[in-house]
N, C-alpha and C positions, 0 to 999 in steps of 0.2 A: 577102822584101823587104829591101833594104839599109837601114842605119840612116840616118835623117834626122839632119842636124847638129843640129837643135833638139831631138832625142829625149834625155830625161834618162838618167842612168846607172842601169841596172837592177841589182838588183831594186828596185822601188819599192813604196810603200804608198799606198793610196788610201782616202779617207773622203768619203762623200757624205751631206749633210744636206738632207732635204727640208723646206723651210719653207713657210709659208703663201703667200709671194710669190715667193721665189727658191729654187732648188736650188743649193747650194754644193758645190763639190768642191775638196779639197786633195790634192795628190800630193807626197809627199816622196820623193826619189830616194836612191840609195845614198851620195851625197855629202852628204846632209843638206840639199839645196836645196828650197825650197818653190815649187810651182806652183799657181796659184789660177785657178779658173773659175767662172762663174755663168751660169745660164740661168733664164728664168722657169719657175716650177713649173706642174705641170698637175694641178689639184685633182681633176679627174675620174679621173685615172690617175696616181698618184704615180710608178709605175714608169717611165712615159713620161718624167718629169722626170729620173730617174736616167739613162736611156739618152741623153737629149738632152744632158746635160752631159758624159757620156763621149764622145759623138760630137763635141761642141764641142772638148774637150780633144784628142782624136785629130787633128782637122784642125789645130789649132794646132801639133802636133808633126810634122805631115806624115806621119802613120801612120794605121792603121785601128784600130777599137775592139778587134779581135782581138789585135793587137799590144800594145795598151795593157793588156789583161787578162792576156795569157799571161806577161808579165814582172811581174805584180803578186804580191807575197808575202803581202800582207794586205789585205783589203777590208772596211771597216767602214761601217755604214749606220745613220743616225738617221732616224726618220720619225714623223710625227704621225698615222699611219693609226689607232692605237688611240685616241687622244684625240678625233679627228674622228668616228670611229664612234660614240662616246658622244654628243658634242656635237650631232651631226646627226641622231641617232636612227635609225641605219641598220644596227644590229646584227642578230644572229640572233634568230629566234623561240625564246624560252627558256621551258622548263618547269622546275619546281622540286620537289624532294622535301624535306619537313620532318617533324619529329617531330610526332606527333599532339598537337594543343593549341597548336601554335606557328606556326600558319598565317599570322598577320597581323603578325608582328614586322617585316617590311620597311616596312609602312606606319605602324606605330606609332613607328618610329625611336627617337631618344633624347629628343624633346621639346625640344631645344635650338634656339635661333634666334641667328643672328649678331647681330641687333638685337632684343633683348627687348621693345622699345617699338613694334615694328612687327610685328603678327601677320598682316597682310593677304597678303603675297606667298606663293602657294602653293608647296609642295614640287614638284619635278619628278615626272612620272608614274612609278609603280613599273614597273620593266622587265619584271616577271612579273605579269600580272594574276591576281586571286585564283583564278579557275577553273583556272589552270594551276599554282597552288601546291598540290601534292597531299600531304595528310598520310599518314604511314605509321606503324603501330604499332610498338612496340619502344622500349626505353630503356636507356641507360647512365647510371650515376651519376656524380657529380662526380669520382670517383677512377678511373673507367673500367671499373668492374665492370658486368657485364650484369645489369640488373634484370628485363627483359622482352625475349624474343627478337623478332628483326625479323619483322613480319607480312608474309609472302610474298604473301598475297592482296591486301593493300593495294598492294604493289609492282606486282603484275600489273594491278590496276585503273588505277594511274597510267600504266603503259605504254600501255594501250589509249587512255586519254584523250590522251596526248601524240601518239599515232599519228593519232588522228582529227582533232586540231587542227593538224597540220602542224608540230609542234615540231622544230626543228633541232638544238637544243643543250640539255642538261639540267644544272642546278646542283643539288647535293646538300648540305644542310646540316642535320645531325641533332644533337640535344642531346649536349654533352660529347664530341664527336667528336675534340676536340683531345687528349684523354686516351686514347681508344681508338677508332680509325677502322674497327673491323671491320664495323659495320653499314653504313657508307658504302661500303666496298669490296664488300660483298655487293650493295648497290643497284647499283653500277657493273657487276658481273658480270651481273646481270639485265637491265640496260638495253642492254648489248652483246649478250648472247646471245639474249634473248627479244624485245628491241625493235629491235635492229639500229642503235642510236644510236652514231654515231662520236664525237660531241663530248660528253664527260661531265667535269664539273668537280667535285671532291670538296673540301669546305671544309677538312678536316684536312690536305690537301696544299697548297692554294692559300694559306690564311691560318690556321695552327694557333695560334689565340689564344683567350683568354676573351672572351666577349661575342657572343651569337648575332647581334645586329644587324650589327656590323662584319664579322664573319666571313661572314655570309650575303650581305651587300651586296657584298663583295669577290668572293665566288664567283660571284654573279650577273653582275657586270660582266665577269668572266673568261669566263663562258659566253657572254655577249652579244657580246664583241669577238673571241672565239677563232676562229670560222670565217673571218671576213673577214681578220683580221690574219695568221693562219697561212697561208691560201691565197696571200695577197699575197706574203708572204716566200718561201714555197716556190716560187712562179711566178717571182719575181724571181731567186732562187738558180739555178733551172734555166736561165732565160734567160742569165744571166751565164755559167754553165758552158758553155752551148752556144756562146757567143761566145768562150770561151777561158780563163775564170777557173779556176785550179787549187785554191786553198784554199777552205775553207768560208767562206760569207758570215757575217760577224758582224754582230750588231745591238746597238745600245746600249740598256741597260736604264735605268729610272728611277734606280737607285742609282749611275749614272755608270760602271758596268762592263759589258763586253760579254758576249754569249752567242751561241752558234751558233744557226742557224735550226733545227737538229734539236732542240736542247734547249729552245728558247723555246716549242714547241708545248704544253709542260706548263702553262705559266703566263704567257699573253700579257698579262694585266693588268699585268705588271711593266714594260710598254712605254709606259705612258700619258705619261711624261715623257721619252721616248726621245731626242728631239732636244735639248731645253734641258739635259739632263743632261750633254751634251758639255762644258759649262762647267767641270766638275770638272777633267778633264784639261787644259783651257786654263789654269785658275787655277794648277795645279801647274807647268805649263810656264813660265808668266810669272813665277811665284815664283822658280823656279830661275834664270831668265834675268835678272831684275832685282834680286834680293835683298830685294824687298818680300814679307814673309811674311804680313802680315794684309791681306787684300784683300776688297773687295766688288765683285762684278761686276754691271753694269747692261747686259745684252745686249739691244739693241733692233734688231729686224728690221723687216719690212714690216708685221707684224700686231700684235705684242705686244712687251712688255718683261719679260724674266725676270731676277729679282734673286736672287743667292745670296751667301753669305758664307764666307770662308776664314780661320779664326783658329788660330794655333798649329800650322800645318801641316795642319790638317784642315778639310774642308768640312763645314758643318753638315748633319746627316742627320735624318730623321724617318721614321715609318712611318704616319703619319696624313695622308691626302690627301683632297681633295675635287675631283672632276672632273664638272663639269656638274651639281652639287648632289647627287651620289651619293658617299657616304662609302666610302673604301677604306682597307685596311690593306696596305701594300705598301712594301718597303724603297726608300727614295728619298732623293735629296739634298733639303735643305730649300729649295725654290724658291717664291718669290712672284711671281705673274704678273699683270700688268695690261694692258688693252687700249690700249696706247700705243705705236704703231710708226709708221713712215714712212707707212704706208697708212691710218692711223686716220682715220675719217671725222669731219668737224666740221660743225656747222650751228647753227641757231637753233630752239629748241623752241617749243611753242605758248605758253608763258608769256613768250616774249621773252628767253630766257637762252641764252647760248652754251654748246654742249657739244662735247666731243671724245672720241669712243670711247663704249662699247667696240667698236662694230662697225668692221670694216676693209674696205677695198676689194679685198684680196686680190691674186692675181696677175692675174685677169680679173675686172672690166675694169681694176683698178688705179687709181691716182691720175688725176685729170682730165688732168694734164700728160702722161701716157703717151699719150694720143690713141688709146686702144683702146675708146672708148665710155663711159668713166666720166664722170659729170656731177657727182658729189658732191665737194666739196673735201676734201683730206686734209692731214696734216702736211707731206708732201712739197710739196704745192702752196703752202703757206704759206712754207716755207723758200725755194722758188723765187722768190716774190714779194718776199721780204725780201733777196734777193741772196746768201743763203748757199749756194745751189746755182746753177749756171749752166745756161742753156738748152743743149740739145744732148745728145750721148751721156752715159749715166749707167750706173752699176754695171758698169763694164768694157765698156760698149757693148751691154749686154743690152737696154736700152730708151733712148728719146730723150725729153728733157724739152721741152715746149712752154709758154713763159711765157704766152702769150695764153689758152691754154685754162685754165691755173691761175688767172689773173685773173678770167676769166669764171665759173668755178665759185665762187670766193670771193664775187664780186659778187652772183650770184643767190641763193646759199644762206646767206650770212652777212651781208654788208654791207648790202644792201638791206633784208632783214627786220628788221635792228637799227638801220637809219638811220645807218650809219657808212660810212667809206671803205674801199676794198679793202685799203689798207695797215694801217689800224686793225683790220680783220678778221683779217689774217694775224698782226699782233702778239698779239692776243687768243688766237688758237689756240695759238701757241708758248708763251705764258705759262701758259695753262691746262694744256697737256700737261706742261710742266716742273714745275708744282706736283703733278701726279699722279705723275710720276716721283719727285720728292723724297719723297712720302708712301710710295711703294712701297719705297724704300731705307730709310726710317725703320722700316717694318714689320719688315724682316728684321734690323735692327741694333738700334735703341733699344728696340723692343718685345721683343727677345730678350735684353735685358740687356747689349748691346754699345755701347760708346761710339764713335761714328763718327770721333772725332778721332784714334783710334789707326790708322785704316785708310786705305789708298789705294783710291780709286774706280777701277774698271777700266771704261772705256767701250768696250763691244764691240758687235758687230752692225754693219750697214751704216749705221744711224741713230745709234747710241750716241755716236760722237765729235762729233756736231753739238750734243748736249745735255750732254756729260759736264762740261765746265767750269762751266756755269751751275748744275747740280745739286750738283756737288762743292763749289763755293764756299758755297752756301747750307746744304749739310750740315755744313760745318766739317771736311771731310776733309783729310788731309795733303796731297793732291794728286790728280791725275787722270792715270792711265796710259792711253795710247792705243796699243794694239798695232798694228804695221803691217799685221797680218792680222786687224784688228777685223772686217772685212766677212765673214769666214768663221770667226768665233770658235769656234763649236761644232763645225764639221767638223775644225778643227785639233785641238781638244780630244779628239775621238775617236781620233785618232792617237796620243794619249798616254795612252789608257785601258788598263786591264788587263781580263782576264776574271774574272768573280767572281759569287758567289751567296751569299745568306744562308741559314743552317740554324738554325732556332729550336725551342725547346721551352718550353712553359708549366712553370714550376717555382715553386711558391708555398711558401715556408718562411721562418722568421726567419733573419736574417743573424747566425749564431753558429757557433762551432767545431763543434758537433754536426752541422751540415749540409754542412760543407766537403768531406768525403769523397764525398758523393753529388754535390755540385757538380762536383768533379773528374771523377767518372764520366760525368756528362752531358756535360761539355765533351769528353771523350775520345770519346764516342759520336757528337757532332755533328761533331767533327773527322774521324772515320772516314768519315762520310757525305759531308763536303766533299771529302775526299781521293778517294773513289771517283768523285765527280761530275767533279773535275778530271782524273782519270786517263781517264775516258770521252772528255773533251775533248782528249786528246792531250798532256797536260802530265806532264813527268817530275817526280820528287820535288824536285829542285833548283830548279824554277821554280814551286813552290807555297809560298803563305804563308797563315797562319791567324791571324785576329785574334779573340780572345774578347771578348764584350761582354755586359752585363747590364742589366736593367731593375729598378729598385728604387723603394721608396716608404716613407714612414713609415706605420706601422700605422694603418689607418683612413683613409688617403688614397685618393682615387679615381684620381688620374693618376700615371703612372710617370715616372721620370727615367732616361734612358739614360746608361750609363757605358761609355765605350770603353776599349780596352786593360785589360779587366777581369781581373786576376789573382785566382786562387782563394785570397785572403787576407783575412780578416775586416777587419783594420785598414785595408789599402789600399782595399778596396772602399768601406768606410764613408767614409773620408776623400775619395775621389773622388766619391762620391754627395753628400756634403755641400758639396763645392766647387761642384758643378753646381747643387745645390738653391739655394744661396746666390746664385749668379749669376742664376738664373731668377726667384727669388721674394724675394730679399733677406733671408732669415733661415734659421736651422737650429734644430733641437731636439735639443741634445746628449744629453739623457736619454731620448729616445724610442727605441722598438724600430724597427729598419729591417728591412723584408721584401724578399726577392727575389721577383720575379713571373715573369721570363722570362730564359732564357739563350740566347745566340746565339753562333754562330762564323761569321765571314765567310771563306769559302774564296776565295783569290785565285790565279789563275794569271798569272804576270808575263809581259808582252810587252816587247819592246825599247822603252825610252822615247825620246822625241824629245831630241835633244841641242841645247840652246840655242846659237844662232849668236852670233858676235861681229862687230859691224859694223866696217867700215874707218874709221879715224879721219878726221875731217873736214879739209878744207883751208880755202880762203877761204870767208868767209860767203856763203851762197846769195843769189841775186838773185831778186826776184819775177818771175814770168813775166807778170803782169798786175796791174792794180788795178781794182777795181770798187766800186760803191756797195753797201755792205752796212749793213743795220740792226744796231745795237749795243744791248746792254742793260747796265745798271749791275750793281754787286756784289750788290744785292738784288733784281735782276730788273727794275728801273725802266727804262723806255724812254729811250734817249738820242738816237736819231735815226740817219739814214743818214750815213755817212762814207766817204771813199775808204779802201779796205782792201786791203793787199797780199795777193796770192795766190801761194803757193809750190807748186812741183811736189814731191810727196813724195820722189821719187828724188834730188832735189838736197840733201835734208837728211841729213847724216852725223853720225856720233858725235862729240859735243862741241859741236855748234852750238847757240847760244842765240838766241832771237828773242823780242822783246817784242810783246804784243798791242796793239790788235786785229790778227788776221790769220787767213787761211784756208790750210789745206794740202790740196791735192787728191791723194788716193791713188787707186789703181785701183778699189777697191770702196768707198770712203767719202770724206767730207770732214770735216776736223777744224776746229772753230771754237774760237778762243782770244779772250777778250774783252779790253777795256781793263783794264790792270793785271795781266794774266796774263803769265807768262813760260813759253815752250815750250822745252824742252831735249831734245836727242837723247841717249839713254842709250847705254852701250857696247853693249847688245844691239841697237841700232838702233831701238828703240821710242821713242815720244814721251812726255814727261812734262810736265804743266802744273802750275806752282806758283802760288800765290795770294799777293798782297801780298808779293812777293819783296824789295821795297825794305827 
C-alpha cells in the first residue's frame, strides 16, 4: 500500500484508554504531532472498543489497521477490566488456604467504618465463602523460623474440596509469610502438581506486608480478577500481533507505570486503577509544557471524576486502596474518585430531594440526548438544556445530541416530581454536581494537608473543562489549566509513562546508626531484584533508574508515613519523616523514637518522554463563530440567568490570545466554559488558562 498523504510520520506511538463511556486513542508520530480519536466503549467486550477505535483511526488516515500497527513502536493500554470485575462481581470462583485458627479474618476485617455513627450498611460479601477457606496446619513465627511443619494432609484435603466445588483460582495467605514464604510456595507446588490449578496467588508475592487481613484481602482480589484480566490482555495482545503489532503490548498499572502483558500475570490486582493512573504522565507532561509545577487534576469522563495531586514534582502515592468495599494494599497513585461525570444520572428520590450520581448511564444507553434508548437525565442532558452544549455532533462526531430528548428526560424524572421547571431542574443538577466535585478536590488537597491556593486546577477529561472554572474559583485555586487534549487526558498520559515496579520488604527496626548497614544491604537486594525484573523486560542498564523509599512511624503508632528519595542516612531519613508527619498531622515529637517498618525500591525503565510542543504565536484576535443563549453562574455558584454568549472555535485560539468571559470554546473532544469575570489566555504551549478576578 502506498502512503496516504494523511498518514503521520512513522514510527509512531499509540495509547488506548478504555473508559466507561468512550474509548480514547492518542497517536503521537515521529514529528511529535498528536492525533486524537474517540469511539463509544463496548462494556460487554472492552477489546472490541480497542479495535473499533483503531479501525476509526485507520480510516481517517486512509490506511488499514495492519499498517497502523506495523509502524507502531510502542502500544500502551489502560483498562477498567480489573475494577469492573470486582464492582460487578464477575470474577473467578476462589478457594483460599489459611493457617489453622485464622479462617475468619476476611470477615472479621478491622472493625473500622467510614462513618462510625452509622453501623447499618453491610460490608460487601466476602469473595471466598467460609467453606472454601480451608485451614492448613503449620506455622512460621514472626521472624520467619518454622515452628511447625506444613501439614500435607490438610493440603490434600483442601485440594479435594476445591476440585469438588469447581474452584478456578486459589489464594494462599499463611501466617508470617512476609518473613518466610516457604510454606506458601509448598502449597503452590501441591496445588499445581496434585490439583492441576493454573491460577494460584501467594500473599508473600502479591502483598509482602504485616497485617493478615490486608495481605489476605489483596491476595483474594488478585485471585478473583486474575483469570479474567489476564485472559483478556493475552487475547488482546495476540489479536494485535495478528493484525501487525510488533512490540509487546504494555498495560498501565495503578502506580502510573507500565508493565508488559507477560509480566502482569503475576499480580493483576495492580491494574485496579489502570486507566485513571494515566493522569500521572499527563500531569508530568503539562508541568513541563506550562511551567506550573503544583497541579491538581480533576479528570471528568462520562462516568466518574478522578482527582489527583502533584506537588514539588511528585504525584502523591499510596498503597492503601478500597475497591468496591474491599481493602487492598497495592502501589498506586493517590486517586479519589466520585461518581460525577457527563453520564451521571440525576433524579428525584422518594423524599422529594434532588440527587446526581453515583450511578451513570455508561456508553449504552448513555444520556437521554444520545437517542440510544436512555430515558434517565444526566449531567450532559442538563448542560445541553442550559446551552453549554449545542445540539448535533458531539465528542468528535462519536455521538449526536438531541435537545428535545434531554428536555423530556429532565421534565419527567426531575422537574415534574419536584414541581419545578425544566430549566430549574437543569440548574439544580449542575450546581449539585459541582458541589460534589468541589468536595472531591478538597478531599485530595485540604484533607491531605495541602493549601489549594498554591495549586493550579487542571480540568481534564471530556467533561472537565465545563466545570473547571466554577470549581477552581470556589476552591481558591491559582487558576484553571485546560489542556487542548483534555478529552483524552489519560490516554495522553500513558504515552508519557515509564515502565516500573515496586519491590518491598518488611523491615522493623529503630532508626539509628546500628541498623544502617542492614538497611543498605536490604536496599541493595531490592535493587538487584528490580534490576533483574527490568532486564527481563528488555531494558539496558542506562535506561534503568532506582528510587529508594521507606515507611516510618513513631514508636507505638499504628500508621506509617512514606518517605520518598530515602537515603540510608539516619539524619536525612528522620528529617524527611518529620517534615511529612508535620504536613499530615500538624505536629512532630522531637524526642521520640522513630521506627522503620518497610523498605522499598521502585525500579523504573525509562521510555522516551513526550516533548512539549510550542504553539504558533497568535495574530489578530479570534472572532466568535456564533453566539447562543447560555445560562451563567456567578462567582459563588449563584444563578445569573441566560445571556448571549460568544462561542469560539478552539483552532482559532492561538498563543497570546486573551478573551474575557462569559464565553465558550468548542474543541474537538470537549467544550470549555469560562464564566463572567474570568479571563481565558492561550499559553505558549497552546493550552488554555483561566484566571479569576483578573482586574
